[in-house]
C-alpha positions as CSV (number, residue, x, y, z in Angstrom):
1,M,43.7,-102.8,90.7
2,N,46.1,-101.1,88.5
3,K,44.6,-99.5,85.6
4,E,45.8,-99.2,82.0
5,G,48.8,-96.7,81.7
6,Q,49.8,-97.0,85.2
7,I,52.0,-100.0,84.9
8,R,55.3,-99.9,83.7
9,I,56.4,-102.4,81.0
10,P,60.1,-102.7,81.1
11,S,60.2,-105.1,78.3
12,G,58.0,-102.7,76.5
13,C,58.5,-101.6,72.9
14,A,57.9,-103.1,69.5
15,I,60.2,-103.8,66.5
16,S,59.8,-105.4,63.1
17,G,61.0,-105.6,59.9
18,L,61.7,-107.3,56.7
19,I,63.9,-107.2,53.7
20,S,63.6,-108.8,50.0
21,R,66.7,-110.7,49.4
22,D,66.0,-110.2,45.4
23,G,65.6,-106.3,46.0
24,N,61.6,-106.5,45.4
25,R,59.7,-103.6,46.4
26,I,57.1,-103.9,49.1
27,G,54.5,-101.5,50.0
28,G,54.5,-99.9,53.2
29,E,50.9,-101.1,54.2
30,V,52.9,-104.7,55.0
31,I,55.1,-103.3,57.6
32,R,52.2,-101.5,59.1
33,R,49.9,-104.6,59.5
34,S,53.2,-106.1,61.2
35,I,53.6,-103.4,63.8
36,T,50.0,-103.0,64.6
37,V,49.7,-106.6,66.0
38,M,52.1,-105.3,68.7
39,H,50.0,-102.3,69.7
40,D,50.2,-103.0,73.4
41,R,53.8,-103.0,73.7
42,S,53.9,-99.4,73.0
43,N,52.0,-96.5,74.6
44,G,51.4,-93.6,72.0
45,L,54.6,-92.0,72.8
46,G,56.5,-92.8,69.5
47,G,56.0,-94.9,66.4
48,G,58.1,-94.8,63.4
49,F,59.4,-96.6,60.2
50,A,62.5,-96.7,57.9
51,G,62.1,-97.5,54.2
52,Y,64.8,-98.4,51.7
53,G,64.6,-98.1,48.2
54,I,61.4,-95.6,48.1
55,Y,63.0,-93.1,45.9
56,P,64.4,-94.5,42.9
57,E,63.8,-91.4,40.9
58,Y,66.4,-89.7,43.1
59,K,68.7,-92.4,44.3
60,E,72.0,-90.5,43.4
61,H,70.5,-87.4,45.7
62,Y,70.7,-87.2,49.4
63,A,67.0,-87.2,50.9
64,L,66.6,-84.7,53.9
65,H,63.5,-85.1,56.1
66,V,63.2,-82.3,58.4
67,F,61.2,-81.3,61.4
68,Y,60.8,-77.5,61.9
69,D,59.1,-75.9,65.1
70,N,58.4,-72.8,63.0
71,A,59.0,-70.5,60.1
72,A,61.9,-68.9,61.3
73,A,63.7,-72.1,61.9
74,K,62.7,-73.4,58.3
75,E,64.4,-70.1,57.1
76,E,67.5,-70.3,58.7
77,C,67.9,-73.9,58.0
78,E,67.1,-73.3,54.3
79,K,69.5,-70.6,53.8
80,Y,72.3,-72.7,55.5
81,L,71.1,-75.8,53.4
82,D,71.3,-73.6,50.0
83,S,74.7,-72.4,50.6
84,R,76.1,-75.9,50.7
85,F,74.0,-77.7,48.5
86,E,72.3,-78.1,45.5
87,I,68.3,-78.6,45.9
88,I,67.2,-80.7,43.3
89,N,63.6,-81.0,44.8
90,L,61.7,-79.7,47.7
91,S,58.3,-80.1,49.3
92,K,56.4,-80.6,52.2
93,I,56.2,-84.3,53.2
94,P,52.6,-85.6,52.0
95,V,50.5,-86.1,55.1
96,K,47.1,-87.0,56.1
97,K,45.5,-85.1,59.1
98,I,44.4,-87.7,61.8
99,K,42.8,-87.2,65.2
100,A,45.5,-89.4,66.9
101,I,48.6,-87.4,65.7
102,T,48.8,-84.0,67.0
103,N,50.9,-81.0,67.5
104,E,52.9,-81.9,64.5
105,P,55.8,-79.8,63.6
106,L,56.5,-78.3,59.8
107,I,57.8,-81.4,58.2
108,W,59.7,-81.0,54.9
109,R,61.6,-83.2,52.5
110,Y,64.8,-82.1,50.4
111,F,66.7,-83.9,47.7
112,V,70.2,-82.4,47.7
113,H,73.5,-82.9,46.6
114,P,76.7,-81.1,47.8
115,L,78.1,-78.2,46.0
116,P,81.0,-79.3,44.3
117,T,82.9,-76.2,45.4
118,K,81.9,-76.4,48.8
119,L,82.8,-80.2,49.0
120,A,86.4,-79.5,47.7
121,D,86.9,-76.8,50.0
122,S,85.7,-79.3,53.0
123,Q,88.5,-81.9,51.9
124,L,85.9,-84.2,53.1
125,D,83.9,-87.1,51.4
126,E,80.2,-86.7,50.5
127,N,79.2,-88.7,53.6
128,E,80.9,-87.2,56.1
129,F,80.1,-83.5,54.4
130,V,76.4,-84.4,54.8
131,R,77.2,-85.8,58.5
132,K,78.7,-82.6,59.5
133,F,75.9,-80.8,58.1
134,V,73.4,-82.7,59.7
135,F,75.0,-82.1,63.3
136,H,75.3,-78.5,62.6
137,V,71.7,-78.2,62.2
138,N,70.8,-80.4,65.2
139,T,73.0,-78.7,67.6
140,S,72.9,-75.0,66.2
141,I,69.7,-74.2,64.5
142,D,67.2,-73.8,67.1
143,G,63.6,-75.4,66.1
144,A,65.3,-77.7,63.3
145,Y,65.8,-81.3,63.2
146,V,67.2,-83.3,60.5
147,F,66.0,-86.7,61.1
148,S,66.8,-88.6,58.0
149,S,69.7,-88.0,55.7
150,G,70.3,-91.0,53.2
151,K,70.3,-91.9,49.5
152,N,67.2,-93.8,48.4
153,M,65.7,-94.4,52.0
154,G,63.5,-92.3,54.6
155,V,62.6,-92.2,57.9
156,F,58.6,-91.4,58.8
157,K,58.3,-91.0,62.7
158,A,56.1,-89.0,65.1
159,V,54.6,-88.9,68.9
160,G,51.7,-91.7,68.4
161,F,50.9,-95.3,68.2
162,P,52.7,-96.8,65.2
163,E,49.9,-97.3,62.9
164,D,48.7,-94.1,63.4
165,V,51.7,-92.7,62.3
166,A,51.7,-95.0,59.2
167,D,48.4,-93.6,58.5
168,F,49.4,-89.9,58.9
169,Y,52.4,-90.2,56.7
170,M,50.4,-92.6,54.1
171,L,52.9,-95.2,54.4
172,E,50.8,-97.2,51.5
173,E,51.8,-94.8,49.0
174,Y,55.8,-95.9,49.4
175,E,57.3,-99.1,48.3
176,G,60.7,-100.5,49.4
177,Y,63.1,-103.5,49.4
178,C,63.7,-103.1,53.2
179,W,61.4,-101.8,55.8
180,T,61.9,-101.3,59.7
181,A,59.3,-100.1,62.3
182,H,59.3,-99.2,66.0
183,G,56.4,-98.8,68.7
184,R,57.4,-97.0,71.3
185,Y,57.0,-97.4,75.4
186,P,59.7,-94.8,76.7
187,T,60.6,-95.6,80.4
188,N,63.2,-92.9,81.3
189,T,63.4,-90.4,78.5
190,P,60.3,-88.3,77.3
191,G,58.2,-88.8,74.4
192,W,58.7,-86.3,71.6
193,W,58.7,-86.4,67.6
194,G,62.4,-86.4,67.8
195,G,62.8,-89.1,70.1
196,A,60.6,-91.5,68.3
197,H,62.6,-94.4,66.5
198,P,64.0,-95.1,64.1
199,F,66.9,-93.1,64.7
200,A,68.9,-92.5,61.5
201,L,72.4,-90.8,60.1
202,L,73.0,-91.0,56.5
203,D,71.7,-94.4,55.1
204,L,71.9,-95.9,58.7
205,S,69.0,-96.6,60.5
206,V,68.4,-98.3,64.1
207,V,65.1,-99.3,65.9
208,H,65.6,-100.4,69.7
209,N,63.8,-102.4,72.3
210,G,65.6,-102.1,76.0
211,E,67.7,-99.7,77.9
212,I,71.2,-99.1,77.7
213,S,73.0,-99.1,81.1
214,S,76.3,-97.9,79.2
215,Y,75.1,-95.1,77.9
216,D,77.4,-92.4,79.6
217,A,80.5,-94.4,78.7
218,N,79.5,-95.0,75.1
219,R,78.4,-91.4,74.7
220,R,81.6,-90.1,76.1
221,F,83.6,-92.0,73.7
222,I,81.7,-91.5,70.6
223,E,81.5,-87.8,71.0
224,M,85.5,-87.5,70.9
225,Y,84.7,-88.1,67.4
226,G,82.4,-85.4,66.4
227,Y,79.2,-86.9,67.1
228,K,76.7,-85.1,69.6
229,C,74.0,-86.7,71.7
230,T,71.3,-84.4,71.9
231,L,68.1,-86.3,71.7
232,Q,67.4,-87.2,75.2
233,T,67.3,-91.1,74.4
234,D,69.8,-93.7,74.7
235,T,69.2,-95.3,71.6
236,E,70.6,-92.2,69.7
237,V,74.3,-93.3,70.6
238,I,73.8,-96.8,68.9
239,T,73.4,-95.4,65.7
240,Y,76.5,-93.2,65.9
241,I,78.5,-96.4,67.4
242,I,77.9,-98.0,64.4
243,D,78.3,-95.2,61.9
244,Y,81.8,-94.8,63.4
245,L,82.7,-98.7,63.3
246,T,81.4,-99.1,59.9
247,R,81.6,-96.0,57.9
248,V,84.6,-94.1,59.4
249,L,86.6,-97.1,60.1
250,G,85.5,-99.3,57.7
251,L,84.5,-102.5,59.8
252,T,82.3,-105.0,58.6
253,Y,78.8,-105.0,60.3
254,T,80.0,-108.3,61.8
255,E,82.9,-106.8,63.6
256,A,80.7,-104.0,64.8
257,S,78.2,-106.5,66.3
258,N,81.3,-108.3,67.8
259,I,82.1,-105.1,69.5
260,I,78.6,-103.8,70.6
261,A,77.7,-107.3,72.1
262,A,81.1,-108.5,72.7
263,P,81.4,-112.5,73.6
264,F,82.1,-112.9,77.2
265,W,85.8,-113.5,77.8
266,S,85.1,-117.0,78.8
267,T,83.5,-117.4,75.5
268,I,86.4,-115.9,73.6
269,D,88.9,-118.0,75.5
270,S,87.0,-121.4,74.7
271,K,87.3,-120.7,70.8
272,T,89.6,-123.5,69.2
273,D,90.5,-121.2,66.2
274,K,93.6,-119.2,67.3
275,A,92.8,-116.6,64.8
276,E,89.2,-115.9,65.5
277,R,90.2,-116.0,69.2
278,E,92.8,-113.3,68.7
279,R,90.2,-111.2,66.2
280,L,87.6,-111.2,68.7
281,T,90.2,-110.4,71.8
282,Y,91.8,-107.5,69.7
283,L,88.1,-106.1,69.1
284,R,87.2,-106.2,72.6
285,N,90.2,-104.7,74.0
286,M,90.5,-101.9,71.3
287,F,86.7,-100.9,71.7
288,A,86.3,-101.7,75.2
289,S,84.1,-98.3,75.8
290,L,81.9,-99.3,72.6
291,L,80.5,-102.3,74.3
292,I,76.9,-101.7,75.1
293,T,75.3,-103.2,78.2
294,G,71.9,-103.5,79.2
295,P,69.0,-105.1,77.6
296,F,68.4,-104.5,74.2
297,S,67.2,-106.0,70.5
298,I,68.0,-103.9,67.5
299,L,67.2,-103.9,63.7
300,V,69.8,-102.0,61.9
301,G,68.9,-101.0,58.4
302,F,71.4,-99.6,55.6
303,T,71.8,-99.4,52.0
304,G,71.6,-102.7,50.5
305,G,70.9,-104.9,54.0
306,L,69.5,-105.3,57.5
307,M,71.0,-106.5,60.6
308,M,69.3,-108.0,63.8
309,L,71.3,-108.0,67.1
310,N,70.5,-108.9,70.7
311,D,72.5,-108.3,73.9
312,R,74.6,-111.0,75.0
313,L,72.0,-112.3,77.6
314,K,69.4,-112.0,75.3
315,L,66.9,-110.2,77.5
316,R,64.7,-108.8,74.8
317,S,62.9,-111.3,72.4
318,M,63.4,-111.2,68.9
319,V,62.4,-114.1,66.4
320,M,62.8,-114.6,62.4
321,G,61.5,-116.5,59.9
322,E,61.5,-116.8,55.9
323,K,59.2,-117.1,53.1
324,D,60.4,-117.0,49.5
325,D,63.0,-114.4,49.0
326,I,61.7,-112.2,52.1
327,V,63.4,-112.6,55.5
328,Y,61.0,-111.4,58.6
329,F,62.5,-110.0,62.0
330,A,59.9,-109.1,64.8
331,S,59.7,-108.9,68.8
332,E,57.0,-111.6,68.5
333,E,55.9,-114.4,66.1
334,A,52.6,-113.2,65.8
335,A,54.0,-110.0,63.9
336,I,55.4,-112.3,61.2
337,R,52.5,-114.5,60.8
338,V,50.0,-111.9,60.3
339,I,51.7,-110.6,57.2
340,E,53.1,-114.3,56.4
341,P,51.1,-117.1,57.7
342,N,53.2,-119.5,55.7
343,V,56.4,-118.4,57.2
344,T,59.3,-120.9,57.2
345,N,62.5,-121.5,59.2
346,L,61.4,-119.7,62.3
347,Y,64.3,-119.0,64.4
348,S,65.1,-117.1,67.6
349,P,69.0,-116.2,67.3
350,K,71.1,-116.3,70.5
351,G,72.3,-113.6,72.4
352,G,75.1,-111.5,70.8
353,E,74.5,-113.7,67.5
354,A,74.1,-111.2,64.6
355,I,71.9,-112.1,61.7
356,I,72.8,-110.0,58.5
357,V,70.8,-110.3,55.5
358,M,71.6,-108.9,52.0
359,A,69.6,-107.7,49.1
360,K,70.5,-108.0,45.2
361,G,70.3,-104.8,43.1
362,D,71.7,-101.5,42.6
363,F,70.5,-99.3,45.4
């Protein structure tokens, strides 16, 4: 008889998310309850959360969350940070010691703004300036890893079950208009603090259930444009692809979804609308190397919105529902009903069908 931990669960990993269309802030304890229901989908090797709207008092500044292996890495990183940014506030991220979370790195938070002279000299916009800083730290400063770098949002992740990660970071003390959560069951890559989900760059964050068989092709393409895949997991490349398509090229999230989960050629050919057929044909031909193959379901958070997307064959489960102004997403219906028993309009999106929900407000 197989014992617990000896069975590989290829459909494992749990994802959950919610967003208030009216921009109302929701406590972190809500998303904790949702992801906890799916405890058996993960194995304690990674859990994490992304919250949007959690830093309203610093919403004009980039919030950098950083892991350090040691004090020397912190000193080197802070020296580089101070040379390029005005540091508005810095502190350890508050945590609560619990038995389930061990071997934690040093975890610090910085609210920063690019120095005007450095920004002008770089001839970059703010976001690209910050992106280049993040990649320099993560690839060139040994023992330092910037794992969150957006405005008015933050990622909290660790090695552990997601409910323990929530307790460790005291997630109940944060409120946001949008939350995503992940419980990891790594199958081909190691479980470590940097490899836990969400993966984030600037205001973009991704939680993912599945495996990407096109990883090498996707990675080779995206690394031609200044991105570096160093975090020992295939999910990282999804974040960079979406950042490149939406922020750098200015495509919509719908267009990005039509690239990474492109319709089959037979589906495109069957479109009766000529303009739509030509649009989809162009996107598939132009960005062939960014088609993501293999089973996946993802939630993509960004400022003011949340996108859900499955692979074209829908090889990973995902369900959504609504109640009042809140839209819920989860790998299992139970993870929605535990936080909203009276959920309505339950729906299981089709393969390749992007669901994009936008929130009202000045974020």
